[in-house]
C-alpha positions, 0 to 999 in steps of 0.5 A: 705131472710125472708119468705113472705106469698103470698095469692093465688087467687080464681078460677073464670073462668068467671072473667078470661074470662072477663079480657082477653076479656077486654085486648089487646088479646080479646080472650084466643086463642090470648094469647102467649104461657105459659112457665112453669119452674120446679125447680130441675133436671129432675123433672116432673110437679106436678099432679095438674098442669098437670091436668090444662094443659090438660084442 
């Protein structure tokens, strides 16, 4: 399978809140749980991801 470069999104918390408010959820507290899958056996999540989750 050929590699396809994916461009990331800029961090914009204010815009994210606007988009959530305009969605059917209306507020971040109404979002469904997020499931994170880490490849490999017994791997821990990366440090940067743990920091995001702690927020």
